[in-house]
KEKE-3310 file (N, C-alpha, C; in steps of 0.2 Angstrom, whole numbers, plus 5000, padded with zeros to 4 digits):
npx = (4963:4953:4952:4944:4938:4933:4919:4910:4894:4880:4876:4873:4884:4896:4908:4925:4934:4947:4953:4965:4973:4977:4992:4995:4998:4999:4985:4976:4981:4981:4972:4959:4955:4954:4944:4934:4933:4927:4915:4908:4908:4898:4887:4884:4882:4870:4862:4862:4859:4867:4877:4891:4903:4915:4930:4945:4952:4967:4982:4985:4977:4962:4953:4937:4923:4909:4891:4879:4874:4856:4849:4856:4869:4884:4897:4892:4889:4902:4908:4901:4904:4918:4919:4913:4922:4933:4928:4926:4939:4955:4964:4968:4970:4962:4959:4964:4958:4952:4947:4949:4940:4934:4924:4916:4911:4912:4911:4924:4932:4927:4930:4945:4947:4943:4953:4963:4963:4961:4973:4980:4985:4994:5003:5008:5015:5009:5002:5004:4993:4979:4967:4971:4971:4961:4953:4944:4935:4939:4938:4925:4921:4928:4923:4911:4908:4901:4904:4909:4904)
npy = (5377:5381:5369:5368:5371:5387:5390:5400:5398:5395:5409:5414:5418:5414:5401:5398:5384:5373:5357:5344:5330:5314:5316:5326:5318:5314:5307:5310:5310:5302:5303:5296:5296:5309:5313:5305:5313:5323:5318:5314:5326:5332:5324:5326:5339:5339:5332:5338:5352:5364:5377:5377:5388:5390:5378:5368:5353:5346:5337:5334:5340:5349:5364:5374:5384:5389:5390:5390:5374:5370:5359:5354:5357:5365:5359:5347:5342:5342:5334:5322:5322:5320:5310:5299:5299:5294:5281:5275:5273:5266:5269:5272:5281:5292:5307:5322:5326:5339:5354:5370:5384:5400:5414:5421:5437:5448:5454:5456:5448:5436:5435:5436:5424:5415:5418:5414:5400:5394:5397:5389:5377:5381:5388:5379:5372:5361:5363:5375:5384:5390:5384:5371:5363:5351:5348:5359:5374:5382:5383:5383:5396:5403:5399:5394:5381:5366:5356:5341:5344)
npz = (4884:4869:4857:4846:4830:4826:4816:4804:4800:4792:4789:4777:4767:4755:4755:4757:4754:4759:4760:4763:4757:4766:4776:4767:4755:4737:4734:4725:4712:4702:4687:4687:4701:4703:4693:4701:4713:4707:4702:4714:4720:4712:4716:4727:4728:4722:4730:4741:4740:4734:4727:4718:4716:4711:4709:4713:4709:4716:4717:4729:4737:4740:4733:4736:4732:4738:4740:4755:4759:4756:4762:4773:4786:4781:4786:4788:4775:4770:4776:4773:4758:4759:4765:4756:4747:4752:4755:4741:4737:4739:4747:4765:4780:4769:4770:4778:4794:4796:4790:4780:4782:4775:4775:4763:4759:4750:4732:4729:4735:4733:4717:4720:4726:4718:4707:4712:4716:4702:4697:4703:4698:4688:4695:4702:4691:4686:4673:4660:4657:4664:4658:4653:4664:4668:4680:4686:4688:4679:4665:4663:4667:4657:4644:4645:4646:4650:4663:4673:4686)
capx = (4964:4949:4955:4938:4939:4926:4915:4904:4891:4871:4876:4871:4891:4900:4914:4931:4936:4952:4955:4969:4973:4980:4999:4997:5001:4996:4980:4971:4986:4980:4966:4954:4954:4951:4936:4930:4930:4921:4908:4905:4906:4892:4883:4884:4879:4863:4860:4861:4856:4871:4880:4896:4904:4921:4933:4951:4956:4974:4985:4985:4971:4955:4949:4932:4919:4902:4886:4878:4868:4848:4846:4860:4874:4889:4901:4889:4890:4908:4910:4898:4908:4925:4918:4909:4926:4937:4925:4926:4946:4959:4969:4967:4965:4960:4958:4965:4951:4949:4946:4950:4934:4935:4919:4917:4906:4911:4913:4931:4936:4925:4936:4951:4947:4942:4959:4970:4960:4961:4979:4985:4989:5000:5008:5012:5018:5007:5000:5005:4988:4973:4962:4974:4970:4953:4950:4943:4929:4940:4934:4918:4922:4933:4921:4903:4908:4898:4909:4904:4900)
capy = (5380:5377:5365:5367:5377:5391:5391:5405:5393:5397:5415:5417:5419:5410:5399:5395:5379:5369:5350:5339:5322:5313:5317:5329:5315:5315:5303:5313:5312:5299:5306:5293:5299:5317:5312:5302:5318:5328:5317:5315:5333:5335:5320:5330:5346:5338:5329:5344:5358:5369:5380:5377:5394:5387:5372:5365:5347:5346:5330:5332:5345:5353:5371:5374:5391:5385:5393:5384:5371:5371:5352:5351:5361:5365:5354:5340:5340:5342:5327:5317:5322:5318:5300:5295:5298:5289:5274:5272:5273:5260:5273:5273:5286:5296:5313:5326:5326:5346:5359:5376:5387:5407:5415:5427:5441:5453:5453:5458:5443:5431:5435:5434:5417:5411:5416:5409:5393:5393:5399:5386:5371:5383:5390:5373:5368:5356:5365:5381:5388:5385:5380:5366:5358:5349:5347:5364:5377:5388:5383:5386:5403:5405:5398:5392:5374:5362:5351:5336:5349)
capz = (4877:4865:4851:4842:4826:4826:4810:4805:4795:4792:4788:4769:4764:4751:4758:4753:4759:4757:4763:4760:4758:4773:4776:4760:4749:4731:4734:4718:4707:4698:4684:4689:4707:4701:4692:4706:4716:4704:4702:4720:4722:4709:4719:4735:4727:4720:4737:4748:4737:4735:4721:4717:4712:4709:4712:4708:4713:4714:4717:4737:4741:4735:4734:4734:4733:4738:4745:4759:4756:4759:4766:4779:4786:4777:4789:4786:4768:4767:4779:4768:4753:4760:4766:4751:4741:4755:4754:4735:4737:4743:4753:4771:4779:4764:4772:4784:4798:4796:4783:4781:4780:4775:4773:4757:4758:4743:4726:4727:4737:4728:4712:4723:4728:4710:4703:4717:4715:4694:4695:4707:4694:4684:4700:4705:4688:4683:4667:4657:4656:4669:4654:4652:4669:4667:4686:4688:4685:4676:4658:4662:4666:4651:4637:4646:4644:4654:4665:4678:4692)
cpx = (4959:4950:4950:4939:4933:4925:4910:4900:4884:4873:4874:4878:4892:4905:4918:4933:4942:4952:4960:4970:4978:4988:5001:5001:4997:4991:4976:4975:4983:4973:4961:4953:4952:4944:4932:4928:4925:4914:4904:4902:4899:4885:4881:4880:4872:4859:4856:4860:4861:4874:4887:4900:4911:4927:4940:4951:4962:4976:4985:4980:4966:4955:4943:4928:4913:4897:4884:4873:4861:4847:4851:4864:4881:4895:4898:4889:4897:4910:4907:4902:4914:4923:4916:4915:4930:4934:4926:4935:4949:4963:4965:4972:4967:4962:4962:4958:4947:4949:4947:4943:4935:4928:4920:4911:4906:4914:4921:4935:4933:4930:4943:4951:4948:4949:4963:4968:4962:4968:4984:4988:4995:5005:5013:5015:5016:5003:5004:4999:4983:4969:4966:4972:4961:4950:4949:4938:4931:4937:4928:4917:4925:4927:4913:4903:4905:4903:4904:4901:4898)
cpy = (5377:5374:5366:5373:5381:5392:5395:5402:5396:5406:5418:5418:5413:5407:5396:5391:5376:5364:5347:5332:5320:5313:5321:5325:5313:5309:5304:5314:5308:5301:5303:5297:5306:5316:5309:5308:5321:5324:5316:5321:5335:5331:5323:5337:5345:5337:5335:5351:5363:5372:5379:5382:5394:5382:5371:5358:5347:5340:5329:5336:5347:5359:5371:5382:5389:5390:5386:5380:5371:5363:5350:5357:5360:5358:5347:5338:5339:5336:5321:5316:5318:5310:5296:5295:5294:5282:5271:5272:5268:5263:5273:5275:5290:5304:5316:5327:5334:5348:5366:5380:5394:5409:5421:5431:5447:5451:5451:5451:5436:5431:5433:5427:5413:5411:5412:5402:5390:5394:5393:5380:5375:5385:5383:5370:5362:5357:5371:5385:5385:5382:5374:5361:5357:5347:5353:5368:5381:5388:5384:5393:5407:5405:5396:5383:5371:5356:5345:5339:5354)
cpz = (4873:4858:4846:4838:4826:4818:4810:4798:4797:4792:4780:4765:4759:4757:4754:4757:4755:4762:4760:4761:4764:4771:4769:4755:4743:4730:4727:4712:4702:4693:4685:4697:4707:4699:4697:4711:4713:4702:4708:4721:4718:4713:4725:4733:4725:4727:4742:4746:4738:4728:4722:4713:4709:4712:4709:4713:4710:4717:4725:4741:4737:4737:4731:4736:4732:4742:4750:4758:4760:4764:4771:4779:4782:4778:4788:4779:4766:4770:4774:4760:4753:4762:4762:4745:4745:4754:4746:4734:4742:4748:4759:4777:4773:4765:4778:4788:4796:4789:4785:4778:4780:4772:4769:4758:4753:4737:4724:4730:4735:4721:4714:4723:4722:4707:4706:4714:4707:4693:4698:4703:4690:4688:4702:4698:4683:4674:4667:4657:4661:4664:4652:4658:4670:4674:4689:4684:4681:4668:4657:4663:4659:4645:4639:4646:4651:4658:4670:4684:4688)
residu = (MET:ASN:SER:ARG:LEU:GLU:ARG:PHE:GLN:GLN:THR:GLY:ASP:LEU:HIS:PHE:LEU:THR:PHE:SER:CYS:HIS:GLY:ARG:LEU:PRO:PHE:LEU:ASP:PRO:SER:ALA:ALA:ARG:ASP:LEU:PHE:GLU:HIS:THR:LEU:GLU:GLU:MET:ARG:ARG:ARG:TYR:VAL:PHE:PHE:VAL:VAL:GLY:TYR:VAL:VAL:MET:PRO:GLU:HIS:VAL:HIS:LEU:LEU:LEU:THR:GLU:PRO:ARG:ARG:THR:THR:LEU:ASP:ARG:ALA:ILE:GLN:ALA:LEU:LYS:THR:SER:VAL:ALA:LYS:GLN:SER:ASP:ARG:ARG:PRO:PHE:TRP:LEU:ALA:ARG:TYR:TYR:ASP:PHE:ASN:VAL:PHE:THR:SER:LYS:LYS:ARG:VAL:GLU:LYS:LEU:LYS:TYR:MET:HIS:ARG:ASN:PRO:VAL:THR:ARG:GLY:LEU:VAL:ASN:ARG:PRO:GLU:ASP:TRP:ARG:TRP:SER:SER:PHE:ARG:HIS:TYR:LEU:THR:GLY:GLU:ARG:GLY:THR:VAL)
# end
C-alpha cells in the first residue's frame, strides 16, 4: 500500500490547503502566534512569488487558497512556511507533518472555499461576524482593507 499522498501540483490551478498544529493543539491561539503566521506567510509569498486568494488562521489550524509559486514548487513553499513559523516558536513539534491540498479549478469552487474559510471563525464561535476575526482575508474582500498579507 502506498502511503504517499498524491498531489496535483504544477497544474496552474488554485490550491485550497489545510494544515494543523501538532495534536491539533491551539498553538496559534495567542494573537501573537497568529500575527507571526501572517507575517511569515507574507514573507514566503514575496520570496516564492505566489498570490494569496484567501486565508484564515484559526487557533489550531490554517486554511489557505493560493496560486502555485513561481520560484519553487507548492510543497516546498509550504514546507518553508511551516518550518519558519516553527523555528520562531517555542513549541516543539509545532505542526503535523502533512497538509491537505485540494485543487480548485472553477470559480464556483473558489467562492465555496472562500466562504468556508471566512465563516470558519463564526462557525467555531470565536466571533459573531467574519469581519470581526482579524486573521483572515475577509475584510479585504468586504472593504478592500490592506492587511499583513
